[in-house]
TORGULO-229733 format. One line per field, with one value per residue (C-alpha): residue number from 1; residue in three letters; x, z, y. Coordinates in pm, 1 decimal. Layout:
BEGIN
num <- NUM; ...
residuo <- ala; ...
east <- X; ...
up <- Z; ...
north <- Y; ...
// end
This chain:
BEGIN
num <- 1; 2; 3; 4; 5; 6; 7; 8; 9; 10; 11; 12; 13; 14; 15; 16; 17; 18; 19; 20; 21; 22; 23; 24; 25; 26; 27; 28; 29; 30; 31; 32; 33; 34; 35; 36; 37; 38; 39; 40; 41; 42; 43; 44; 45; 46; 47; 48; 49; 50; 51; 52; 53; 54; 55; 56; 57; 58; 59; 60; 61; 62; 63; 64; 65; 66; 67; 68; 69; 70; 71; 72; 73; 74; 75; 76; 77; 78; 79; 80; 81; 82; 83; 84; 85; 86; 87; 88; 89; 90; 91; 92; 93; 94; 95; 96; 97; 98; 99; 100; 101; 102; 103; 104; 105; 106; 107; 108; 109; 110; 111; 112; 113; 114; 115; 116; 117; 118; 119; 120; 121; 122; 123; 124; 125; 126; 127; 128; 129; 130; 131; 132; 133; 134; 135; 136; 137; 138; 139; 140; 141; 142; 143; 144; 145; 146; 147; 148; 149; 150; 151; 152; 153; 154; 155; 156; 157; 158; 159; 160; 161; 162; 163; 164; 165; 166; 167; 168; 169; 170; 171; 172; 173; 174; 175; 176; 177; 178; 179; 180; 181; 182; 183; 184; 185; 186; 187; 188; 189; 190; 191; 192; 193; 194; 195; 196; 197; 198; 199; 200; 201; 202; 203; 204; 205; 206; 207; 208; 209; 210; 211; 212; 213; 214; 215; 216; 217; 218; 219; 220; 221; 222; 223; 224; 225; 226; 227; 228; 229; 230; 231; 232; 233; 234; 235; 236; 237; 238; 239; 240; 241; 242; 243; 244; 245; 246; 247; 248; 249; 250; 251; 252; 253; 254; 255; 256; 257; 258; 259; 260; 261; 262; 263; 264; 265; 266; 267; 268; 269; 270; 271; 272; 273; 274; 275; 276; 277; 278; 279; 280; 281; 282; 283; 284; 285; 286; 287; 288; 289; 290; 291; 292; 293; 294; 295; 296; 297; 298; 299; 300; 301; 302; 303; 304; 305; 306; 307; 308; 309; 310; 311; 312; 313; 314; 315; 316; 317; 318; 319; 320; 321; 322; 323; 324; 325; 326; 327; 328; 329; 330; 331; 332; 333; 334; 335; 336; 337; 338; 339; 340; 341; 342; 343; 344; 345; 346; 347; 348; 349; 350; 351; 352; 353; 354; 355; 356; 357; 358; 359; 360; 361; 362; 363; 364; 365; 366; 367; 368; 369; 370; 371; 372; 373; 374; 375; 376; 377; 378; 379; 380; 381; 382; 383; 384; 385; 386
residuo <- ala; glu; ala; val; arg; pro; thr; leu; val; ile; leu; gly; arg; thr; pro; ala; pro; glu; ala; glu; pro; asp; trp; leu; arg; pro; leu; ser; ser; asp; ala; asp; val; lys; lys; gly; val; met; lys; ala; leu; gly; gly; lys; pro; ala; pro; lys; ala; ile; glu; glu; ser; phe; arg; arg; trp; met; ala; asn; arg; glu; leu; thr; leu; asn; leu; lys; arg; leu; glu; ala; ala; gly; ala; thr; val; leu; tyr; arg; ser; ala; asp; leu; arg; asp; pro; ala; ser; val; lys; ala; ala; leu; ser; gly; leu; pro; gly; pro; val; arg; gly; leu; val; his; gly; ala; gly; ala; leu; ala; asp; arg; his; ile; glu; glu; lys; thr; pro; ala; met; phe; asp; ala; val; phe; asp; thr; lys; val; gly; gly; leu; arg; thr; val; leu; gly; ala; leu; asp; leu; ser; ala; leu; lys; ala; val; ala; leu; phe; ser; ser; val; thr; gly; arg; phe; gly; arg; val; gly; gln; ala; asp; tyr; ala; met; ala; asn; glu; thr; leu; asn; lys; ala; ala; gln; ser; leu; ser; arg; arg; leu; pro; asp; cys; arg; val; val; ser; ile; cys; trp; gly; pro; trp; glu; gly; gly; met; val; thr; pro; ala; leu; arg; lys; ile; phe; glu; gly; glu; gly; val; gly; leu; leu; pro; leu; arg; glu; gly; gly; leu; his; leu; val; ala; glu; leu; arg; gly; thr; gly; val; glu; thr; val; val; thr; gly; ser; lys; leu; ala; gly; pro; ala; asp; arg; ala; val; ala; lys; glu; pro; ala; lys; leu; ala; val; ala; phe; glu; arg; thr; leu; asp; val; ala; gly; his; pro; phe; leu; ala; ser; his; val; ile; asn; gly; lys; ala; val; leu; pro; leu; ala; met; met; ala; glu; trp; leu; ala; his; ala; ala; leu; his; ala; asn; pro; gly; leu; glu; phe; ala; gly; leu; asp; asp; leu; arg; val; leu; lys; gly; val; ile; leu; asp; gly; gly; pro; arg; thr; val; arg; ala; ala; ala; gly; lys; ala; ala; lys; glu; gly; gly; leu; tyr; arg; val; ala; val; glu; leu; gln; gly; asp; asn; gly; leu; ala; pro; thr; pro; arg; arg; cys; ser; thr; gly; arg; ile; ser; arg; ala; ser; pro; arg; ser; thr; ala; val; arg; arg; pro; ala; ser; arg
east <- -6914.1; -7192.8; -7361.8; -7410.4; -7264.2; -7065.7; -6832.3; -6491.2; -6188.5; -5888.9; -5555.0; -5250.0; -4874.5; -4877.3; -4864.1; -5183.9; -5230.8; -5096.5; -5148.9; -4922.7; -4663.0; -4721.0; -4448.7; -4612.7; -4978.2; -4953.6; -4732.5; -4888.4; -4644.9; -4383.9; -4102.1; -4226.4; -4277.8; -3923.9; -3784.0; -3980.8; -3851.9; -3491.6; -3543.3; -3718.1; -3441.7; -3180.2; -2815.9; -2731.3; -2952.1; -2867.7; -3094.5; -3211.4; -3321.5; -3507.0; -3688.1; -3784.1; -3925.7; -4107.4; -4269.2; -4370.3; -4545.7; -4712.5; -4841.4; -4971.0; -5147.7; -5301.1; -5424.2; -5576.7; -5762.5; -5891.1; -6021.6; -6203.0; -6353.6; -6484.6; -6638.3; -6794.7; -6951.1; -7125.0; -6884.6; -6766.7; -6391.6; -6147.5; -5785.3; -5531.3; -5163.9; -5047.4; -4803.0; -5023.2; -4738.2; -4721.2; -5003.5; -4952.1; -4974.2; -5294.5; -5454.3; -5382.8; -5520.4; -5845.8; -5901.9; -6169.4; -6389.4; -6749.8; -6891.4; -6815.7; -6647.1; -6902.8; -6699.0; -6333.1; -6167.5; -5804.9; -5620.3; -5266.2; -4985.1; -4616.7; -4391.6; -4023.4; -3995.5; -3681.0; -3598.8; -3619.9; -3241.9; -3204.4; -3463.0; -3351.3; -3538.4; -3612.0; -3774.6; -3989.1; -4096.0; -4193.0; -4414.6; -4562.2; -4612.2; -4785.7; -5068.3; -5077.9; -4934.8; -5133.2; -5458.3; -5376.3; -5298.1; -5615.1; -5838.3; -5673.2; -5767.1; -6134.0; -6442.4; -6497.8; -6851.0; -6950.9; -6830.5; -7088.6; -6858.5; -6490.4; -6330.2; -5967.8; -5782.3; -5589.2; -5431.5; -5437.4; -5065.1; -5168.9; -5362.0; -5137.3; -4798.5; -4572.0; -4198.1; -4024.1; -4330.2; -4293.8; -4342.3; -4637.3; -4802.8; -4759.6; -4903.1; -5211.3; -5284.1; -5248.6; -5502.5; -5742.0; -5711.9; -5752.1; -6084.7; -6195.9; -6110.6; -6269.6; -6592.8; -6629.8; -6549.4; -6794.7; -7102.6; -7306.1; -7038.6; -6998.8; -6634.4; -6475.5; -6120.0; -6102.3; -5813.6; -5781.1; -5604.6; -5410.6; -5602.5; -5563.4; -5390.3; -5271.0; -4972.4; -4974.5; -4726.8; -4693.4; -4392.0; -4592.7; -4880.3; -4652.8; -4538.6; -4898.2; -4996.2; -4701.7; -4817.7; -5175.6; -5302.7; -5615.2; -5632.5; -5939.6; -6085.6; -6114.3; -6490.4; -6553.8; -6339.4; -6544.3; -6866.1; -6718.8; -6635.5; -6992.2; -7124.9; -6893.0; -6993.3; -7352.6; -7258.9; -7189.2; -6860.1; -6555.3; -6291.7; -6337.1; -6120.8; -6175.6; -5958.0; -5966.0; -5962.4; -6218.5; -6493.6; -6521.1; -6705.7; -6964.6; -6694.8; -6522.9; -6844.2; -6913.5; -6632.2; -6825.6; -6846.8; -7110.7; -7225.8; -7181.7; -7400.4; -7236.0; -7134.7; -6771.3; -6744.3; -6373.4; -6055.6; -5692.8; -5367.4; -5149.5; -4773.0; -4526.2; -4431.2; -4788.7; -4883.2; -4567.9; -4738.4; -4719.2; -4342.8; -4416.6; -4650.4; -4434.8; -4488.7; -4238.9; -4067.0; -4385.2; -4596.2; -4949.3; -5249.3; -5338.8; -5682.6; -5737.4; -5708.2; -5940.3; -6203.1; -6166.2; -6196.4; -6500.2; -6665.2; -6590.8; -6739.1; -7062.7; -7084.8; -7001.4; -7279.2; -7529.2; -7486.8; -7634.9; -7542.6; -7252.2; -7044.8; -7149.2; -6982.8; -6867.1; -7019.6; -6916.6; -6580.2; -6421.0; -6081.5; -6087.7; -5756.4; -5502.7; -5392.0; -5022.9; -4784.5; -4581.8; -4359.3; -4564.3; -4865.1; -5208.7; -5542.9; -5826.4; -6185.4; -6418.2; -6775.3; -7102.5; -7473.7; -7772.4; -7870.0; -8145.1; -8310.3; -8278.4; -8414.5; -8243.5; -7963.5; -7914.2; -7705.5; -7491.4; -7320.3; -6959.8; -6656.1; -6302.4; -6231.7; -5883.8; -5747.8; -5793.2; -6121.6; -6233.2; -5994.1; -6104.5; -6483.8; -6683.3; -7048.9; -7216.4; -7132.5; -7361.1; -7400.8; -7625.8; -7651.0; -7532.5; -7768.0; -7642.8; -7555.7; -7277.0; -6955.4; -7045.9; -7390.7; -7461.1; -7795.2; -7834.4; -8099.6; -8135.6; -8056.3; -8346.7; -8467.6; -8332.8
up <- -10021.4; -9797.9; -10088.5; -10328.5; -10160.0; -10470.6; -10562.8; -10556.1; -10744.0; -10595.6; -10775.0; -10573.8; -10572.9; -10213.5; -10203.4; -10100.8; -9722.6; -9496.3; -9129.9; -8894.8; -8701.7; -8329.7; -8233.1; -8435.0; -8331.5; -7991.9; -8124.6; -8234.9; -8218.7; -8492.6; -8238.1; -8091.2; -8434.6; -8541.9; -8225.9; -8301.0; -8659.1; -8539.0; -8305.0; -8572.1; -8827.7; -8577.2; -8549.7; -8630.6; -8926.4; -9138.5; -9100.3; -9461.8; -9391.7; -9078.0; -9266.7; -9557.4; -9325.5; -9119.0; -9427.3; -9562.2; -9240.5; -9197.0; -9556.1; -9491.6; -9174.5; -9341.8; -9638.3; -9412.4; -9204.6; -9511.4; -9673.9; -9351.6; -9335.3; -9690.1; -9617.7; -9295.3; -9497.1; -9723.1; -10012.8; -10155.0; -10197.9; -10432.4; -10390.6; -10666.5; -10649.0; -10977.7; -11133.0; -11315.1; -11550.3; -11674.8; -11918.8; -11865.1; -11485.8; -11509.5; -11761.8; -11535.2; -11230.8; -11411.0; -11549.5; -11410.5; -11263.1; -11174.4; -11417.2; -11628.7; -11470.5; -11449.9; -11266.6; -11242.5; -10968.5; -11062.1; -10748.3; -10813.8; -10745.3; -10661.9; -10545.3; -10602.2; -10488.0; -10609.7; -10773.8; -11148.0; -11196.8; -10952.6; -11108.8; -11303.9; -11594.0; -11366.5; -11108.3; -11374.3; -11521.1; -11180.0; -11105.7; -11450.1; -11560.3; -11238.1; -11301.6; -11678.2; -11794.0; -11524.6; -11649.4; -12009.1; -11906.7; -11702.9; -11971.2; -12225.4; -12020.9; -11975.8; -12196.8; -12217.6; -12349.9; -12017.0; -11805.6; -11640.8; -11420.6; -11419.9; -11143.9; -11182.8; -10871.4; -10982.6; -10755.2; -10691.3; -10772.0; -11136.1; -11096.9; -10869.3; -10884.0; -10590.8; -10528.6; -10630.2; -10804.8; -11171.0; -11277.5; -11042.0; -11170.1; -11530.7; -11452.3; -11283.9; -11548.8; -11812.3; -11611.9; -11627.0; -12003.3; -12032.3; -11849.5; -12100.0; -12388.6; -12226.4; -12152.0; -12522.6; -12623.9; -12370.0; -12370.0; -12163.8; -11893.6; -11605.8; -11621.5; -11369.7; -11274.7; -10914.9; -10826.6; -10461.6; -10198.2; -9935.4; -9739.2; -9375.2; -9469.8; -9775.1; -9934.3; -9658.4; -9404.5; -9054.1; -9182.3; -9477.8; -9245.2; -9041.2; -9358.4; -9470.8; -9124.5; -9128.9; -9466.7; -9346.5; -9590.4; -9469.6; -9483.1; -9609.7; -9356.2; -9500.9; -9457.6; -9599.0; -9899.0; -9955.7; -9946.6; -10195.9; -10428.6; -10419.0; -10482.3; -10779.6; -10933.7; -10917.1; -11062.3; -11415.1; -11441.7; -11588.4; -11377.5; -11018.8; -10724.9; -10370.7; -10079.7; -9701.9; -9679.7; -9436.6; -9542.8; -9371.2; -9040.3; -8924.0; -8803.8; -9143.2; -9331.1; -9125.0; -9304.4; -9631.8; -9708.2; -9850.4; -10110.5; -10242.0; -9971.3; -10042.2; -9789.1; -9774.6; -9877.2; -9796.3; -9764.3; -9854.5; -9747.4; -10056.3; -10050.4; -10283.8; -10032.2; -9998.0; -10363.5; -10567.6; -10901.0; -10813.2; -10867.8; -11235.5; -11271.0; -11195.5; -11343.6; -11280.9; -11020.8; -10817.8; -10800.1; -10935.2; -10892.0; -11240.1; -11376.1; -11430.3; -11053.9; -10978.8; -11204.8; -11047.4; -10691.8; -10787.3; -10928.1; -10606.7; -10401.5; -10600.7; -10544.2; -10172.5; -10125.1; -10330.4; -10271.8; -10537.7; -10837.0; -11077.3; -11252.0; -11609.8; -11702.9; -11600.9; -11734.9; -11720.0; -11551.5; -11450.2; -11287.4; -11093.2; -10918.8; -10947.8; -10650.7; -10623.1; -10360.6; -10272.9; -9972.9; -9798.8; -9801.4; -9915.3; -9789.4; -10040.1; -9971.2; -10224.7; -10167.5; -10331.7; -10320.4; -10352.5; -10678.7; -10879.8; -11167.6; -11506.6; -11796.3; -11797.9; -11570.6; -11208.3; -11169.9; -10868.9; -10800.8; -10694.7; -10613.7; -10486.8; -10194.1; -10097.9; -9749.0; -9794.2; -9980.6; -10308.1; -10540.5; -10890.9; -10905.1; -11159.3; -11168.7; -11203.2; -11232.4; -11388.5; -11203.0; -11236.8; -11311.4; -11670.9; -11894.2; -12159.1; -12438.0; -12673.0; -12515.3; -12624.5; -12467.8; -12144.3; -12083.3; -11717.1; -11487.8; -11127.1; -11051.3; -11051.5; -10708.8; -10585.5
north <- 2869.4; 3002.0; 3179.5; 2886.4; 2571.5; 2472.9; 2193.9; 2363.6; 2235.1; 2416.9; 2419.2; 2524.7; 2487.8; 2358.0; 1975.5; 1796.7; 1829.4; 1558.7; 1477.8; 1669.8; 1468.9; 1423.8; 1673.8; 1953.4; 1926.3; 2102.9; 2385.3; 2715.4; 3008.9; 3053.2; 3037.1; 2708.1; 2554.0; 2649.0; 2495.4; 2179.0; 2179.0; 2205.0; 1912.4; 1703.7; 1766.3; 1653.9; 1748.3; 2109.6; 2198.9; 2502.7; 2809.2; 2763.8; 2407.2; 2517.1; 2794.6; 2567.2; 2301.4; 2564.7; 2719.3; 2378.2; 2278.6; 2616.5; 2605.3; 2254.5; 2370.8; 2676.7; 2472.7; 2206.4; 2467.1; 2652.7; 2335.4; 2246.4; 2596.4; 2567.6; 2228.6; 2359.6; 2643.5; 2391.3; 2338.2; 2008.5; 2053.6; 1880.0; 1992.0; 1926.6; 2028.0; 2179.6; 2425.3; 2676.0; 2762.3; 2402.1; 2310.1; 1936.5; 1976.3; 2179.8; 1943.9; 1647.0; 1828.3; 1911.4; 1563.9; 1335.0; 1608.8; 1518.7; 1776.8; 2084.8; 2386.5; 2668.3; 2930.9; 3030.0; 3236.1; 3304.0; 3414.5; 3292.6; 3538.0; 3564.7; 3848.6; 3922.3; 4283.6; 4457.5; 4786.1; 4739.7; 4759.6; 4468.9; 4239.9; 3936.5; 3774.3; 3477.8; 3707.3; 3871.7; 3538.6; 3398.5; 3699.6; 3764.8; 3405.5; 3301.0; 3546.5; 3588.3; 3256.5; 3078.0; 3228.8; 3135.9; 2779.3; 2731.1; 2881.2; 2653.7; 2349.5; 2444.8; 2436.2; 2812.1; 2772.2; 2611.9; 2905.4; 3127.6; 3336.4; 3435.5; 3643.9; 3747.5; 3860.7; 4167.5; 4428.8; 4802.9; 4784.6; 4759.5; 5086.1; 5292.1; 5116.0; 5032.6; 5054.6; 4732.8; 4587.3; 4685.6; 4323.1; 4272.8; 4591.8; 4476.9; 4134.4; 4276.1; 4536.6; 4262.4; 4063.6; 4360.6; 4379.9; 4002.6; 4042.0; 4306.6; 4075.0; 3770.2; 3956.7; 4030.7; 3671.7; 3525.4; 3752.6; 3502.9; 3474.8; 3720.8; 3836.1; 4072.5; 4167.0; 4290.3; 4520.8; 4424.0; 4623.6; 4425.2; 4162.6; 4064.9; 3741.5; 3551.1; 3725.8; 3991.6; 3856.4; 4010.5; 4206.7; 4345.4; 4426.1; 4654.0; 4829.5; 4891.4; 5014.4; 5254.3; 5385.6; 5425.8; 5162.8; 4984.9; 4604.3; 4423.1; 4173.8; 3823.3; 3789.6; 4136.1; 4047.7; 3733.0; 3933.4; 4180.2; 3890.6; 3761.5; 4113.2; 4166.2; 3833.3; 3959.1; 4298.0; 4420.6; 4613.2; 4437.8; 4619.3; 4731.6; 4844.2; 4712.3; 4826.9; 4824.0; 5203.5; 5335.0; 5572.8; 5905.6; 5911.3; 6168.8; 6408.4; 6397.0; 6456.0; 6766.6; 6952.2; 6970.2; 7340.9; 7570.9; 7643.5; 7291.0; 7128.8; 6795.8; 6529.3; 6422.9; 6057.2; 6016.9; 6216.9; 6149.9; 6305.3; 6330.6; 6297.9; 6135.8; 5865.2; 5741.7; 5800.8; 5719.9; 5791.0; 6162.4; 6146.5; 6076.1; 6375.9; 6679.4; 7026.0; 7305.7; 7091.2; 7025.3; 6710.1; 6764.0; 6534.1; 6397.8; 6471.9; 6098.2; 6037.0; 6328.7; 6176.2; 5832.3; 5966.1; 6172.6; 5861.4; 5670.5; 5955.5; 5936.1; 5560.2; 5580.7; 5834.7; 5633.8; 5257.5; 5031.3; 5247.0; 5212.9; 5475.8; 5552.0; 5879.9; 6228.3; 6549.3; 6913.7; 6857.4; 7186.4; 7226.9; 7551.6; 7492.6; 7215.1; 7004.6; 7090.3; 6955.9; 7262.4; 7202.1; 6935.9; 6699.9; 6814.0; 6689.9; 6651.5; 6551.8; 6388.9; 6502.4; 6399.8; 6472.3; 6243.7; 6078.9; 6247.2; 6066.7; 6234.5; 6033.1; 5695.6; 5820.7; 5910.9; 6226.1; 6309.2; 6642.5; 6584.4; 6793.7; 6758.7; 6989.4; 7104.5; 7161.2; 7535.1; 7540.9; 7393.2; 7216.9; 7104.2; 7110.4; 6910.2; 6998.3; 6659.9; 6291.8; 6027.3; 5698.3; 5396.0; 5027.2; 4988.0; 4792.6; 4554.6; 4796.5; 4892.9; 5027.1; 5382.6; 5373.1; 5561.5; 5391.2; 5295.4; 5159.5; 5051.6; 4687.4; 4447.1; 4337.4; 4007.0
// end
């Protein structure tokens, strides 16, 4: 809203906001609100009724505050309540707009965490259809030729997986592939699917926040997430990962070892509990870090060390020693040098360092701002000044 002061048409499942009753206005804590709800319902309400009323009023309050924040930031806001899985509901919500829709941000999502053997078809449909079916429905109601930007809110769950979220992972990875397809169909439209890590708000409840903190998973501050969204809409890649993980500080970077002379961009402590995908990559009874993850972390190291460039390719990858979890966690550090121009590319030396020396060591990684070219092209250039 601050970046372009747009007219925003927001579709949500929450009913249109209404004024809070007098008894609710002075209440702020969850406990006080629930007490007020019990009193307002009268008699001896069932716990389910109390919880439903509490959630309804809290959703109403959150929606009201967010709409006011958007308007204060300079946006003109139109809120329409709709079920994204219902084409008729979406079509009605998008009727009578003051002009064509130029940009779409698809952030709908639902969770029904259960182990796969406990999931029901209804649970799967609620999770999958909200993201994938919802996107299909919204796109079907819009004039695609008028779109200039599309941002799909995917999740790192689609990349790394998470216990109890098989359906959510499938939905998000489908969203990523939908972005790839849409970018080819709409060459004049900026299309990006952002695999977000957990935010400090939204679907991350206080209970989930404690779980993430216990797992050492960083949360993305709301304002920082908004700035990332604006940056990605101005970028070029179709799929990207954004998390709240912290970069290494000066003390961490000091552990970069000779003879590489590379600065540590970040480090990770690997164990199966924190990285469940390792349980699916076991050799001789021991979890082994997949080469695909090594390559991805090396690319991120190059970008962290050289802001403003984008990954284009990886050359001369050599695995000198695998990262094997043998009896306990392993710490790995992704290190990178400074970008050096070479023809139309900028090359960056990168390596993955183990907790007892060097792990797999690729020689060089190409990075840069990809120009409009065929998918096989490695042509890159620095971004134009803004």
